[in-house]
C-alpha positions, 0 to 999 in steps of 0.5 A, spaced: 500 499 499 502 507 498 505 509 504 508 503 507 515 503 509 517 496 505 512 497 499 518 499 494 523 493 496 518 488 496 515 490 489 522 490 487 524 483 490 517 480 489 518 476 483 524 473 485 522 470 492 520 463 493 512 462 493 512 461 500 516 468 501 511 471 496 505 469 501 508 472 506 510 478 502 503 479 500 501 479 507 505 485 509 503 489 503 496 488 504 495 488 511 500 494 514 496 495 520 497 488 522 504 488 521 504 494 526 500 491 531 500 484 531 505 479 533 510 475 528 506 469 530 499 472 529 501 474 523 504 468 520 498 464 522 494 470 518 498 469 512 498 461 512 506 461 513 510 458 519 513 464 523 520 462 520 518 465 513 517 472 516 523 472 519 526 469 512 522 475 509 525 480 513 532 478 512 531 477 504 529 485 505 536 486 508 533 487 515 536 483 521 529 480 523 522 481 523 522 485 529 525 491 525 519 490 520 514 491 525 518 497 528 518 500 521 510 499 521 509 501 528 513 508 526 509 509 520 502 508 524 505 513 529 507 518 524 500 517 520 503 515 514 499 508 513 492 511 512 485 509 515 485 502 512 492 500 515 491 503 522 484 499 522 486 493 519 488 489 525 482 491 529 477 490 524 479 483 523 480 482 531 473 483 532 468 477 533 461 476 531 456 479 536 450 478 532 447 482 526 447 489 528 454 489 531 457 485 524 453 490 520 456 496 524 463 493 523 462 492 515 459 499 515 465 502 519 470 498 515 467 500 508 467 508 510 474 507 512 476 504 506 473 508 501 476 514 505 483 511 503 481 513 496 482 520 498 489 520 500 494 524 496 497 518 492 491 514 490 488 521 488 494 522 483 493 515 480 486 516 479 488 523 476 493 519 471 488 514 469 482 519 468 487 523 463 489 516 460 481 514 459 479 521 456 485 521 451 483 514 449 479 513 442 476 507 445 475 504 452 474 497 453 472 495 459 473 488 463 471 485 469 468 478 471 465 475 476 465 479 483 468 485 479 463 485 473 459 490 477 464 495 477 466 495 470 459 495 467 458 501 472 463 505 468 461 503 462 454 504 463 455 511 466 460 513 460 455 510 455 450 515 456 455 520 453 456 516 447 459 510 444 466 511 447 466 504 451 466 497 449 464 492 455 467 486 454 461 481 456 462 474 456 456 472 452 456 465 448 464 465 450 465 471 445 466 477 451 474 478 449 473 477 441 472 485 441 479 487 443 482 484 437 481 491 434 484 495 439 490 499 438 495 503 442 490 509 441 485 505 446 485 503 453 483 497 456 480 498 463 480 492 467 478 490 474 480 484 478 482 482 485 484 476 489 482 470 487 484 473 480 480 471 474 484 467 469 480 470 463 481 477 466 489 476 466 489 473 460 485 479 456 490 484 460 496 480 457 493 480 450 492 487 450 499 489 453 502 485 447 498 489 442 501 495 445 494 497 448 495 501 455 492 497 461 489 501 467 488 496 472 483 496 478 486 491 483 487 489 490 495 489 490 502 492 488 504 485 486 497 482 483 498 480 476 494 486 473 499 490 477 505 487 473 501 489 466 498 495 467 501 502 466 497 505 471 494 501 477 489 504 482 489 499 489 483 498 492 481 494 499 477 488 499 478 486 507 471 485 510 469 483 517 465 478 514 467 472 510 466 475 503 471 480 501 468 487 499 467 490 492 464 496 494 471 500 494 472 497 487 465 500 485 467 507 488 473 507 484 469 505 478 464 511 479 469 516 480 473 514 474 467 515 470 465 522 473 472 524 472 472 522 464 465 525 463 467 531 466 473 532 462 468 532 456 465 539 458 460 542 453 460 536 449 459 531 454 453 535 457 450 535 450 450 528 449 447 527 456 441 532 454 440 527 448 440 521 452 435 524 457 431 526 451 431 519 448 430 515 455 424 520 456 421 518 449 421 511 451 418 512 458 424 508 461 423 512 467 418 514 472 416 521 472 420 524 478 415 529 480 408 525 479 404 531 481 397 527 478 399 521 483 395 521 489 397 519 496 394 512 498 
């Protein structure tokens, strides 16, 4: 995550690490709050690796032991550089289910903090860069499968109200990725995928990259397969107090991106939206906003 002490060294070394060390490294990247607040043995248990693996990771990163890793992250928490999600991660995960109301409150609190992280400077910089690339693209291909489909579709739907710049790579009849064969360097592929990553989404992104199509990734880690392919990566949190991971921050990022791209369209975008609303009204798609003739029962 942006602002964490060892993000740069871990990302740089990640591909050369053994699978077990990669598992430990990913845990450190994705759970900076846990690294600061939990013991090494607790972290190893959450990561699913032996405690010795955490020590080996620290030494692989040039440190004497894992206590130095924890000290670095504890210092970052005190300095306020990890952000809300990093500070709250251990607390949220440590909370036990105390009934429906408590779980709902825990989830709402976690979501609020995760979405709040989107407003941090590093995240805003990535959003602005992605919006610029998407605005300048001749065509935007949108790809999101399974849990990530909603975010990609929402982005596509919002911009479809302004014209036909976006192409949704839906999987009808197994032909979803076929449309990307016409993409080129002047286009952009916006692809969303979080762990467990969809093979088809990763394959689609790799194919696009080999054709020179810039990839904008919405994903959950600096070392996700998409982050290795993309020219711009926007990170979203997926941790949740429930046993489902959350896609709400992913949906929020997609909505923000669509709004930024639409806003860059200026008067042309406004004219397109007026045209769309006129068409929808002619079709009677929506109920009137103020049905004056309708009486209360």
